[in-house]
DRENGU-961217 format. One record per atom (N, C-alpha, C, O): residue in one letter; chain; atom name; x, y, z. Coordinates in steps of 0.02 Angstrom, whole numbers, plus 50000, padded with zeros to 5 digits. Layout:
BEGIN
 r c  a     u     v     w
 a A CA     X     Y     Z
...
REM end
This chain:
BEGIN
 r c  a     u     v     w
 m A  N 43761 47236 47588
 m A CA 43710 47174 47586
 m A  C 43684 47165 47644
 m A  O 43712 47180 47697
 s A  N 43611 47132 47638
 s A CA 43580 47101 47732
 s A  C 43577 47015 47680
 s A  O 43550 46989 47632
 l A  N 43626 47002 47738
 l A CA 43625 46928 47758
 l A  C 43602 46886 47818
 l A  O 43598 46915 47872
 p A  N 43587 46818 47814
 p A CA 43555 46803 47880
 p A  C 43625 46788 47927
 p A  O 43683 46782 47907
 p A  N 43599 46783 47996
 p A CA 43684 46774 48015
 p A  C 43697 46689 48028
 p A  O 43651 46650 48018
 l A  N 43742 46673 48043
 l A CA 43779 46617 48047
 l A  C 43747 46570 48089
 l A  O 43748 46588 48148
 a A  N 43725 46528 48081
 a A CA 43696 46460 48157
 a A  C 43761 46415 48143
 a A  O 43776 46386 48091
 v A  N 43795 46417 48199
 v A CA 43876 46372 48188
 v A  C 43840 46302 48215
 v A  O 43810 46298 48268
 r A  N 43851 46249 48167
 r A CA 43839 46169 48181
 r A  C 43877 46130 48207
 r A  O 43935 46135 48186
 p A  N 43872 46104 48231
 p A CA 43921 46040 48266
 p A  C 43981 46009 48209
 p A  O 44042 46010 48217
 t A  N 43943 45981 48148
 t A CA 43974 45961 48080
 t A  C 44020 46032 48040
 t A  O 44051 46034 47987
 d A  N 44010 46073 48081
 d A CA 44043 46143 48037
 d A  C 44123 46132 48049
 d A  O 44148 46108 48099
 v A  N 44156 46157 47991
 v A CA 44243 46182 48009
 v A  C 44241 46260 47978
 v A  O 44212 46284 47929
 l A  N 44281 46287 48024
 l A CA 44285 46368 47988
 l A  C 44369 46350 47948
 l A  O 44422 46325 47968
 v A  N 44349 46372 47894
 v A CA 44432 46389 47850
 v A  C 44440 46448 47842
 v A  O 44408 46486 47807
 v A  N 44495 46458 47884
 v A CA 44527 46534 47880
 v A  C 44571 46544 47807
 v A  O 44623 46512 47809
 i A  N 44564 46569 47766
 i A CA 44596 46591 47701
 i A  C 44657 46639 47711
 i A  O 44653 46699 47722
 d A  N 44711 46605 47706
 d A CA 44797 46654 47711
 d A  C 44789 46705 47735
 d A  O 44787 46755 47700
 p A  N 44780 46709 47804
 p A CA 44794 46774 47843
 p A  C 44871 46795 47866
 p A  O 44896 46797 47922
 q A  N 44898 46809 47799
 q A CA 44945 46825 47817
 q A  C 44974 46884 47804
 q A  O 44939 46922 47771
 v A  N 45055 46911 47829
 v A CA 45082 46971 47813
 v A  C 45067 46980 47763
 v A  O 45022 47021 47754
 d A  N 45106 46935 47693
 d A CA 45095 46991 47626
 d A  C 45030 47004 47610
 d A  O 45026 47049 47569
 f A  N 44972 46980 47630
 f A CA 44913 46981 47612
 f A  C 44887 47050 47644
 f A  O 44831 47062 47621
 c A  N 44905 47094 47683
 c A CA 44890 47144 47706
 c A  C 44913 47212 47696
 c A  O 44958 47208 47655
 p A  N 44904 47271 47712
 p A CA 44927 47317 47714
 p A  C 45009 47320 47757
 p A  O 45028 47306 47814
 g A  N 45056 47357 47668
 g A CA 45129 47350 47668
 g A  C 45183 47279 47672
 g A  O 45239 47266 47693
 g A  N 45124 47241 47635
 g A CA 45161 47173 47600
 g A  C 45163 47185 47555
 g A  O 45157 47240 47528
 a A  N 45177 47114 47523
 a A CA 45216 47126 47446
 a A  C 45145 47114 47391
 a A  O 45151 47117 47330
 l A  N 45077 47099 47426
 l A CA 45032 47075 47375
 l A  C 44965 47107 47429
 l A  O 44911 47077 47430
 a A  N 44973 47155 47463
 a A CA 44919 47193 47500
 a A  C 44846 47200 47490
 a A  O 44817 47247 47465
 v A  N 44829 47163 47506
 v A CA 44748 47175 47486
 v A  C 44706 47216 47537
 v A  O 44693 47201 47595
 a A  N 44686 47283 47495
 a A CA 44654 47336 47537
 a A  C 44611 47311 47598
 a A  O 44566 47270 47595
 g A  N 44637 47350 47664
 g A CA 44577 47306 47724
 g A  C 44610 47247 47749
 g A  O 44584 47222 47798
 g A  N 44656 47222 47729
 g A CA 44644 47139 47741
 g A  C 44662 47134 47827
 g A  O 44637 47097 47869
 d A  N 44723 47197 47834
 d A CA 44718 47191 47909
 d A  C 44656 47200 47959
 d A  O 44654 47184 48018
 e A  N 44605 47232 47916
 e A CA 44548 47248 47968
 e A  C 44508 47182 47975
 e A  O 44453 47189 48001
 i A  N 44521 47135 47961
 i A CA 44458 47101 47970
 i A  C 44498 47050 48011
 i A  O 44475 46995 47993
 m A  N 44550 47039 48058
 m A CA 44581 46978 48091
 m A  C 44535 46996 48150
 m A  O 44512 46946 48177
 p A  N 44516 47048 48175
 p A CA 44485 47031 48246
 p A  C 44418 46988 48245
 p A  O 44399 46946 48286
 l A  N 44384 47018 48175
 l A CA 44309 46987 48168
 l A  C 44329 46891 48150
 l A  O 44295 46841 48160
 v A  N 44398 46900 48121
 v A CA 44396 46825 48117
 v A  C 44419 46788 48173
 v A  O 44406 46728 48173
 n A  N 44455 46818 48231
 n A CA 44483 46788 48274
 n A  C 44389 46780 48324
 n A  O 44373 46728 48352
 e A  N 44349 46833 48324
 e A CA 44287 46830 48344
 e A  C 44237 46773 48330
 e A  O 44203 46740 48369
 i A  N 44242 46771 48272
 i A CA 44209 46727 48223
 i A  C 44225 46641 48264
 i A  O 44187 46604 48295
 a A  N 44307 46633 48243
 a A CA 44328 46581 48271
 a A  C 44307 46542 48348
 a A  O 44296 46484 48363
 r A  N 44309 46594 48379
 r A CA 44286 46580 48452
 r A  C 44225 46535 48465
 r A  O 44212 46502 48516
 r A  N 44195 46542 48417
 r A CA 44126 46510 48403
 r A  C 44128 46440 48364
 r A  O 44073 46415 48354
 f A  N 44176 46408 48342
 f A CA 44185 46362 48316
 f A  C 44253 46318 48362
 f A  O 44306 46339 48386
 e A  N 44221 46244 48360
 e A CA 44250 46206 48386
 e A  C 44317 46193 48361
 e A  O 44370 46189 48392
 h A  N 44301 46186 48285
 h A CA 44350 46151 48231
 h A  C 44378 46226 48175
 h A  O 44337 46266 48152
 v A  N 44444 46230 48165
 v A CA 44464 46277 48127
 v A  C 44517 46246 48082
 v A  O 44558 46203 48097
 v A  N 44511 46271 48035
 v A CA 44585 46269 47957
 v A  C 44593 46315 47948
 v A  O 44549 46356 47936
 i A  N 44671 46329 47948
 i A CA 44709 46393 47933
 i A  C 44722 46373 47865
 i A  O 44720 46313 47853
 t A  N 44735 46412 47820
 t A CA 44766 46417 47738
 t A  C 44816 46430 47739
 t A  O 44817 46473 47783
 q A  N 44890 46422 47711
 q A CA 44956 46476 47707
 q A  C 44992 46482 47647
 q A  O 45048 46457 47641
 d A  N 44968 46509 47609
 d A CA 45028 46527 47541
 d A  C 45090 46486 47550
 d A  O 45103 46485 47611
 w A  N 45126 46457 47522
 w A CA 45198 46456 47549
 w A  C 45261 46435 47484
 w A  O 45295 46384 47472
 h A  N 45256 46494 47457
 h A CA 45281 46475 47376
 h A  C 45365 46489 47381
 h A  O 45401 46526 47413
 p A  N 45376 46426 47321
 p A CA 45459 46447 47317
 p A  C 45489 46507 47270
 p A  O 45453 46535 47229
 r A  N 45538 46521 47277
 r A CA 45545 46584 47246
 r A  C 45552 46574 47158
 r A  O 45553 46621 47119
 d A  N 45556 46500 47140
 d A CA 45543 46510 47052
 d A  C 45459 46485 47037
 d A  O 45437 46456 46987
 q A  N 45420 46509 47101
 q A CA 45344 46499 47100
 q A  C 45336 46529 47018
 q A  O 45353 46587 47004
 i A  N 45304 46474 46958
 i A CA 45269 46506 46899
 i A  C 45222 46561 46917
 i A  O 45201 46586 46864
 s A  N 45206 46579 46949
 s A CA 45128 46621 46948
 s A  C 45181 46696 46982
 s A  O 45151 46742 47010
 f A  N 45244 46699 46975
 f A CA 45269 46761 47006
 f A  C 45305 46801 46944
 f A  O 45353 46782 46910
 a A  N 45266 46869 46939
 a A CA 45284 46883 46857
 a A  C 45372 46891 46861
 a A  O 45399 46898 46806
 s A  N 45413 46891 46918
 s A CA 45475 46893 46897
 s A  C 45513 46836 46881
 s A  O 45574 46830 46891
 n A  N 45474 46793 46855
 n A CA 45498 46748 46835
 n A  C 45496 46708 46773
 n A  O 45514 46654 46749
 h A  N 45448 46793 46749
 h A CA 45438 46779 46664
 h A  C 45471 46831 46618
 h A  O 45431 46859 46581
 p A  N 45535 46848 46613
 p A CA 45555 46914 46590
 p A  C 45516 46947 46545
 p A  O 45488 46927 46494
 g A  N 45518 47010 46576
 g A CA 45476 47064 46547
 g A  C 45393 47074 46558
 g A  O 45363 47127 46549
 a A  N 45358 47006 46582
 a A CA 45312 47016 46613
 a A  C 45292 47064 46664
 a A  O 45326 47064 46715
 e A  N 45240 47107 46658
 e A CA 45200 47142 46714
 e A  C 45176 47099 46780
 e A  O 45158 47042 46768
 p A  N 45175 47120 46839
 p A CA 45124 47093 46888
 p A  C 45072 47113 46871
 p A  O 45062 47168 46845
 f A  N 45024 47063 46887
 f A CA 44942 47085 46866
 f A  C 44912 47048 46796
 f A  O 44853 47037 46783
 s A  N 44984 47030 46748
 s A CA 44953 47012 46683
 s A  C 44941 46942 46680
 s A  O 44951 46906 46730
 v A  N 44914 46913 46611
 v A CA 44884 46842 46615
 v A  C 44946 46807 46569
 v A  O 44964 46840 46519
 v A  N 44975 46754 46580
 v A CA 45010 46721 46540
 v A  C 44977 46628 46547
 v A  O 44952 46599 46595
 e A  N 44994 46602 46474
 e A CA 44968 46547 46452
 e A  C 45021 46493 46486
 e A  O 45077 46495 46462
 v A  N 45012 46451 46533
 v A CA 45055 46413 46538
 v A  C 45036 46323 46543
 v A  O 44984 46312 46513
 a A  N 45063 46271 46568
 a A CA 45022 46213 46549
 a A  C 44966 46195 46552
 a A  O 44937 46161 46509
 y A  N 44938 46223 46617
 y A CA 44864 46195 46657
 y A  C 44838 46263 46611
 y A  O 44809 46227 46571
 g A  N 44829 46310 46593
 g A CA 44792 46365 46564
 g A  C 44804 46428 46597
 g A  O 44847 46431 46642
 p A  N 44769 46483 46579
 p A CA 44788 46543 46596
 p A  C 44781 46564 46663
 p A  O 44730 46561 46697
 q A  N 44871 46602 46692
 q A CA 44884 46594 46764
 q A  C 44906 46681 46752
 q A  O 44950 46704 46716
 t A  N 44843 46729 46808
 t A CA 44892 46772 46827
 t A  C 44941 46770 46856
 t A  O 44955 46716 46881
 l A  N 44984 46823 46864
 l A CA 45072 46837 46863
 l A  C 45051 46886 46923
 l A  O 45015 46936 46914
 w A  N 45076 46868 46985
 w A CA 45090 46915 47048
 w A  C 45153 46944 47064
 w A  O 45204 46924 47035
 p A  N 45156 46989 47107
 p A CA 45234 47002 47132
 p A  C 45261 46963 47173
 p A  O 45219 46926 47197
 d A  N 45303 46956 47189
 d A CA 45328 46895 47232
 d A  C 45311 46892 47292
 d A  O 45342 46932 47327
 h A  N 45251 46840 47334
 h A CA 45251 46850 47381
 h A  C 45244 46780 47443
 h A  O 45243 46720 47428
 c A  N 45242 46807 47502
 c A CA 45224 46737 47534
 c A  C 45279 46681 47513
 c A  O 45263 46624 47497
 v A  N 45310 46692 47514
 v A CA 45408 46668 47498
 v A  C 45423 46616 47560
 v A  O 45418 46628 47620
 q A  N 45443 46551 47528
 q A CA 45431 46505 47598
 q A  C 45488 46542 47660
 q A  O 45546 46561 47655
 g A  N 45447 46543 47707
 g A CA 45528 46570 47770
 g A  C 45523 46647 47770
 g A  O 45546 46670 47822
 t A  N 45499 46694 47728
 t A CA 45502 46761 47749
 t A  C 45451 46780 47779
 t A  O 45396 46754 47779
 p A  N 45473 46838 47812
 p A CA 45426 46870 47872
 p A  C 45331 46872 47822
 p A  O 45279 46841 47832
 g A  N 45344 46912 47783
 g A CA 45293 46898 47739
 g A  C 45237 46842 47743
 g A  O 45180 46849 47763
 a A  N 45269 46785 47718
 a A CA 45237 46701 47716
 a A  C 45200 46713 47772
 a A  O 45142 46698 47760
 g A  N 45210 46741 47845
 g A CA 45189 46721 47914
 g A  C 45133 46743 47932
 g A  O 45114 46797 47909
 l A  N 45085 46696 47987
 l A CA 45022 46728 47994
 l A  C 45019 46782 48001
 l A  O 45075 46798 48020
 h A  N 44973 46846 47998
 h A CA 44970 46894 48037
 h A  C 44961 46898 48095
 h A  O 44910 46870 48114
 p A  N 45013 46940 48158
 p A CA 45037 46955 48207
 p A  C 44964 46953 48267
 p A  O 44959 46929 48324
 a A  N 44902 47001 48211
 a A CA 44853 46997 48264
 a A  C 44801 46943 48238
 a A  O 44740 46952 48244
 l A  N 44824 46893 48214
 l A CA 44769 46831 48200
 l A  C 44795 46789 48269
 l A  O 44854 46775 48281
 d A  N 44728 46769 48317
 d A CA 44737 46717 48377
 d A  C 44688 46682 48357
 d A  O 44634 46704 48337
 i A  N 44705 46629 48361
 i A CA 44646 46549 48342
 i A  C 44713 46502 48369
 i A  O 44754 46474 48332
 p A  N 44711 46501 48436
 p A CA 44763 46443 48459
 p A  C 44731 46386 48454
 p A  O 44763 46334 48448
 h A  N 44667 46386 48456
 h A CA 44635 46303 48440
 h A  C 44637 46285 48388
 h A  O 44615 46229 48377
 a A  N 44664 46324 48334
 a A CA 44667 46281 48258
 a A  C 44693 46232 48247
 a A  O 44752 46228 48263
 e A  N 44663 46179 48219
 e A CA 44668 46125 48234
 e A  C 44723 46080 48159
 e A  O 44752 46026 48164
 l A  N 44720 46119 48108
 l A CA 44775 46091 48062
 l A  C 44795 46185 48016
 l A  O 44759 46235 48018
 i A  N 44844 46179 47991
 i A CA 44866 46222 47938
 i A  C 44881 46217 47886
 i A  O 44942 46211 47885
 l A  N 44858 46214 47832
 l A CA 44870 46176 47766
 l A  C 44897 46232 47712
 l A  O 44874 46284 47690
 r A  N 44975 46186 47701
 r A CA 45010 46248 47660
 r A  C 45006 46233 47577
 r A  O 45001 46179 47549
 k A  N 45009 46291 47553
 k A CA 44981 46277 47460
 k A  C 45026 46315 47448
 k A  O 45057 46350 47488
 g A  N 45034 46310 47368
 g A CA 45082 46342 47316
 g A  C 45134 46318 47321
 g A  O 45169 46339 47275
 y A  N 45172 46270 47365
 y A CA 45231 46267 47373
 y A  C 45262 46205 47317
 y A  O 45312 46173 47330
 n A  N 45218 46196 47250
 n A CA 45244 46155 47191
 n A  C 45266 46218 47137
 n A  O 45221 46258 47122
 p A  N 45309 46225 47120
 p A CA 45343 46279 47071
 p A  C 45317 46290 47023
 p A  O 45320 46348 47001
 g A  N 45277 46230 46985
 g A CA 45270 46231 46935
 g A  C 45179 46237 46939
 g A  O 45155 46253 46884
 v A  N 45139 46230 46983
 v A CA 45078 46254 46960
 v A  C 45056 46297 47049
 v A  O 45065 46277 47107
 d A  N 45026 46360 47024
 d A CA 44998 46403 47080
 d A  C 44949 46366 47115
 d A  O 44931 46309 47098
 s A  N 44925 46399 47165
 s A CA 44850 46348 47211
 s A  C 44832 46414 47242
 s A  O 44863 46450 47280
 y A  N 44771 46419 47213
 y A CA 44726 46458 47245
 y A  C 44678 46435 47308
 y A  O 44670 46459 47364
 s A  N 44655 46389 47281
 s A CA 44594 46348 47325
 s A  C 44624 46290 47389
 s A  O 44664 46247 47371
 a A  N 44614 46291 47423
 a A CA 44619 46245 47493
 a A  C 44588 46182 47473
 a A  O 44566 46154 47524
 f A  N 44576 46146 47416
 f A CA 44563 46084 47395
 f A  C 44614 46054 47322
 f A  O 44626 45997 47303
 f A  N 44634 46125 47295
 f A CA 44656 46098 47227
 f A  C 44699 46123 47209
 f A  O 44688 46182 47222
 e A  N 44772 46119 47172
 e A CA 44808 46172 47139
 e A  C 44754 46203 47076
 e A  O 44697 46193 47056
 n A  N 44814 46247 47060
 n A CA 44793 46278 46988
 n A  C 44782 46232 46936
 n A  O 44744 46260 46896
 d A  N 44794 46186 46920
 d A CA 44781 46126 46883
 d A  C 44718 46102 46873
 d A  O 44691 46086 46821
 k A  N 44692 46102 46941
 k A CA 44632 46078 46954
 k A  C 44608 45988 46968
 k A  O 44551 45965 46970
 a A  N 44676 45949 46975
 a A CA 44691 45907 46962
 a A  C 44734 45868 47020
 a A  O 44738 45807 47024
 t A  N 44764 45911 47060
 t A CA 44800 45898 47108
 t A  C 44785 45927 47162
 t A  O 44786 45987 47177
 a A  N 44761 45853 47210
 a A CA 44736 45876 47261
 a A  C 44767 45879 47332
 a A  O 44804 45835 47354
 t A  N 44749 45932 47365
 t A CA 44790 45957 47436
 t A  C 44793 45913 47499
 t A  O 44828 45916 47549
 g A  N 44736 45864 47477
 g A CA 44724 45821 47537
 g A  C 44667 45838 47597
 g A  O 44650 45804 47645
 l A  N 44646 45900 47576
 l A CA 44596 45927 47628
 l A  C 44533 45910 47627
 l A  O 44501 45920 47679
 s A  N 44500 45881 47568
 s A CA 44437 45812 47573
 s A  C 44451 45767 47627
 s A  O 44421 45752 47679
 g A  N 44507 45749 47598
 g A CA 44499 45674 47630
 g A  C 44498 45708 47722
 g A  O 44452 45693 47760
 y A  N 44537 45738 47735
 y A CA 44545 45754 47801
 y A  C 44487 45779 47837
 y A  O 44490 45774 47898
 l A  N 44437 45806 47811
 l A CA 44366 45838 47823
 l A  C 44317 45779 47832
 l A  O 44273 45768 47873
 r A  N 44344 45736 47765
 r A CA 44255 45698 47766
 r A  C 44306 45643 47827
 r A  O 44262 45616 47859
 q A  N 44361 45622 47850
 q A CA 44369 45563 47887
 q A  C 44355 45615 47959
 q A  O 44334 45579 48005
 r A  N 44361 45678 47978
 r A CA 44337 45716 48046
 r A  C 44256 45733 48035
 r A  O 44225 45763 48080
 g A  N 44231 45716 47988
 g A CA 44157 45700 47996
 g A  C 44128 45760 47977
 g A  O 44067 45765 47988
 f A  N 44165 45825 47943
 f A CA 44137 45881 47940
 f A  C 44084 45886 47878
 f A  O 44087 45848 47830
 e A  N 44041 45933 47886
 e A CA 43984 45935 47827
 e A  C 43980 45990 47782
 e A  O 43968 45990 47722
 r A  N 43997 46052 47833
 r A CA 43992 46112 47801
 r A  C 44076 46155 47828
 r A  O 44108 46150 47880
 c A  N 44087 46196 47766
 c A CA 44144 46242 47767
 c A  C 44130 46305 47773
 c A  O 44095 46330 47729
 v A  N 44154 46344 47825
 v A CA 44134 46420 47824
 v A  C 44196 46436 47829
 v A  O 44241 46425 47870
 f A  N 44184 46490 47739
 f A CA 44257 46523 47738
 f A  C 44268 46588 47737
 f A  O 44234 46619 47696
 v A  N 44316 46626 47777
 v A CA 44335 46682 47785
 v A  C 44408 46698 47754
 v A  O 44440 46659 47719
 g A  N 44426 46764 47773
 g A CA 44507 46803 47755
 g A  C 44510 46826 47680
 g A  O 44472 46864 47651
 l A  N 44586 46780 47647
 l A CA 44604 46835 47604
 l A  C 44631 46799 47533
 l A  O 44664 46750 47551
 a A  N 44630 46802 47481
 a A CA 44589 46873 47456
 a A  C 44500 46842 47444
 a A  O 44489 46782 47433
 l A  N 44449 46890 47450
 l A CA 44380 46851 47428
 l A  C 44382 46821 47374
 l A  O 44363 46763 47364
 d A  N 44413 46870 47325
 d A CA 44386 46847 47238
 d A  C 44452 46793 47213
 d A  O 44451 46771 47156
 f A  N 44497 46778 47253
 f A CA 44523 46711 47222
 f A  C 44528 46646 47275
 f A  O 44498 46594 47265
 c A  N 44569 46656 47332
 c A CA 44585 46605 47367
 c A  C 44512 46591 47396
 c A  O 44488 46535 47401
 v A  N 44476 46662 47421
 v A CA 44413 46626 47451
 v A  C 44386 46586 47385
 v A  O 44397 46525 47380
 r A  N 44356 46618 47342
 r A CA 44316 46609 47269
 r A  C 44335 46532 47277
 r A  O 44290 46493 47293
 y A  N 44390 46512 47269
 y A CA 44404 46448 47226
 y A  C 44380 46397 47287
 y A  O 44335 46355 47280
 s A  N 44417 46408 47348
 s A CA 44402 46364 47387
 s A  C 44349 46347 47423
 s A  O 44354 46304 47466
 a A  N 44288 46380 47408
 a A CA 44216 46375 47418
 a A  C 44182 46349 47364
 a A  O 44134 46311 47370
 q A  N 44205 46368 47310
 q A CA 44177 46323 47223
 q A  C 44214 46259 47255
 q A  O 44174 46218 47276
 d A  N 44262 46247 47261
 d A CA 44272 46169 47261
 d A  C 44258 46122 47319
 d A  O 44252 46061 47315
 a A  N 44253 46164 47381
 a A CA 44205 46135 47431
 a A  C 44136 46110 47398
 a A  O 44121 46051 47408
 i A  N 44101 46144 47368
 i A CA 44040 46121 47336
 i A  C 44056 46054 47300
 i A  O 44034 45997 47307
 a A  N 44110 46087 47251
 a A CA 44107 46009 47197
 a A  C 44125 45947 47229
 a A  O 44107 45892 47208
 e A  N 44171 45960 47299
 e A CA 44184 45891 47324
 e A  C 44128 45877 47393
 e A  O 44147 45849 47445
 g A  N 44075 45895 47382
 g A CA 44027 45878 47418
 g A  C 44002 45911 47487
 g A  O 43953 45889 47517
 f A  N 44039 45967 47510
 f A CA 44031 45988 47549
 f A  C 43959 46044 47560
 f A  O 43926 46061 47511
 e A  N 43946 46064 47615
 e A CA 43902 46116 47584
 e A  C 43989 46187 47614
 e A  O 44041 46181 47647
 a A  N 43951 46246 47573
 a A CA 44014 46317 47582
 a A  C 43966 46362 47605
 a A  O 43906 46356 47595
 v A  N 43997 46416 47640
 v A CA 43970 46474 47677
 v A  C 44029 46508 47679
 v A  O 44079 46493 47711
 v A  N 44019 46560 47639
 v A CA 44052 46630 47649
 v A  C 44022 46682 47687
 v A  O 43961 46690 47689
 i A  N 44071 46726 47723
 i A CA 44049 46787 47765
 i A  C 44084 46821 47731
 i A  O 44144 46806 47732
 p A  N 44063 46877 47690
 p A CA 44094 46942 47652
 p A  C 44121 46983 47711
 p A  O 44177 47009 47704
 e A  N 44094 46991 47757
 e A CA 44105 47035 47807
 e A  C 44168 47032 47833
 e A  O 44196 47083 47853
 a A  N 44198 46970 47835
 a A CA 44265 46927 47856
 a A  C 44296 46909 47807
 a A  O 44323 46854 47803
 c A  N 44298 46961 47752
 c A CA 44354 46929 47712
 c A  C 44347 47008 47657
 c A  O 44297 47043 47651
 r A  N 44415 47016 47624
 r A CA 44442 47069 47578
 r A  C 44438 47042 47516
 r A  O 44435 46980 47511
 a A  N 44436 47090 47452
 a A CA 44444 47059 47384
 a A  C 44487 47111 47372
 a A  O 44487 47166 47399
 i A  N 44541 47077 47310
 i A CA 44580 47123 47272
 i A  C 44542 47163 47213
 i A  O 44565 47217 47194
 d A  N 44496 47143 47190
 d A CA 44463 47163 47140
 d A  C 44491 47182 47071
 d A  O 44480 47236 47044
 l A  N 44530 47133 47045
 l A CA 44576 47143 46982
 l A  C 44505 47128 46931
 l A  O 44465 47083 46942
 d A  N 44502 47178 46872
 d A CA 44458 47189 46819
 d A  C 44404 47153 46842
 d A  O 44397 47095 46822
 g A  N 44363 47179 46882
 g A CA 44307 47163 46914
 g A  C 44288 47104 46934
 g A  O 44230 47083 46927
 s A  N 44355 47057 46974
 s A CA 44356 47006 46984
 s A  C 44290 46990 47062
 s A  O 44259 46940 47078
 a A  N 44294 47056 47089
 a A CA 44236 47040 47157
 a A  C 44167 47021 47140
 a A  O 44133 46977 47167
 a A  N 44149 47069 47080
 a A CA 44084 47050 47062
 a A  C 44077 46994 47052
 a A  O 44034 46960 47080
 a A  N 44140 46960 46986
 a A CA 44110 46901 46970
 a A  C 44115 46850 47000
 a A  O 44092 46796 46983
 t A  N 44157 46866 47065
 t A CA 44144 46829 47121
 t A  C 44082 46804 47147
 t A  O 44067 46745 47140
 f A  N 44043 46848 47177
 f A CA 43969 46846 47181
 f A  C 43923 46804 47150
 f A  O 43887 46761 47176
 a A  N 43932 46831 47066
 a A CA 43899 46796 47037
 a A  C 43933 46728 47036
 a A  O 43882 46698 47018
 a A  N 43979 46679 47040
 a A CA 44021 46619 47034
 a A  C 43997 46601 47106
 a A  O 44006 46540 47115
 f A  N 43972 46628 47154
 f A CA 43946 46593 47216
 f A  C 43863 46567 47204
 f A  O 43832 46517 47220
 e A  N 43845 46634 47166
 e A CA 43753 46603 47159
 e A  C 43767 46540 47115
 e A  O 43740 46487 47129
 r A  N 43794 46543 47081
 r A CA 43806 46488 47027
 r A  C 43806 46421 47051
 r A  O 43766 46376 47039
 h A  N 43865 46421 47091
 h A CA 43905 46362 47112
 h A  C 43857 46342 47180
 h A  O 43848 46283 47194
 g A  N 43828 46396 47220
 g A CA 43778 46365 47275
 g A  C 43826 46375 47336
 g A  O 43819 46338 47384
 v A  N 43872 46424 47336
 v A CA 43880 46456 47392
 v A  C 43840 46508 47432
 v A  O 43805 46553 47407
 v A  N 43847 46498 47482
 v A CA 43784 46544 47535
 v A  C 43817 46584 47556
 v A  O 43878 46576 47561
 l A  N 43797 46619 47568
 l A CA 43818 46714 47603
 l A  C 43797 46702 47669
 l A  O 43760 46656 47687
 a A  N 43828 46754 47712
 a A CA 43819 46752 47779
 a A  C 43836 46803 47814
 a A  O 43890 46822 47793
 a A  N 43815 46840 47866
 a A CA 43841 46891 47899
 a A  C 43873 46858 47976
 a A  O 43847 46803 47988
 p A  N 43907 46874 48013
 p A CA 43944 46842 48045
 p A  C 43899 46813 48125
 p A  O 43929 46778 48166
REM end
């Protein structure tokens, strides 16, 4: 797709979603080509004065792990208290190497690393809300107090954590831009196409780096 190039504004914040070892080839929940985006993410980040990084940070008894549902297979869907939940291989477990930021990531001026998914009873895709759509991470308040108006999203995975972060940014009153070239998708049962359709519905803007 041909997209307009991103013009960075003073009130922008770059939000780098889950650039972690477990989401890259060789990791527990590898996204194809996940490691390939890191040089571009670094390059984009150098154009931003303000950067936030999110980090999946799961306890071993996380409700979204298939291993915690006897007989369930990874990538199946179960009904939990807050609705349908996709089950994943154990990944980004607190304190493990896989939960670490990818070694090729080089953004020393990042101002905030926000950990999410640490509640064992609720998974968290979005940087703004856990999957119950009610429990806030506090990111909205942080961004408002800092005076940011637009969130620019890159990272992993496009069709889950990037998607819901961008949608929630719009819902919270921020503008949202996604740079697809600096993302990679899992594409589970057509989730990549569904993501682009959702971006159009919600008013998420797509841009080239």
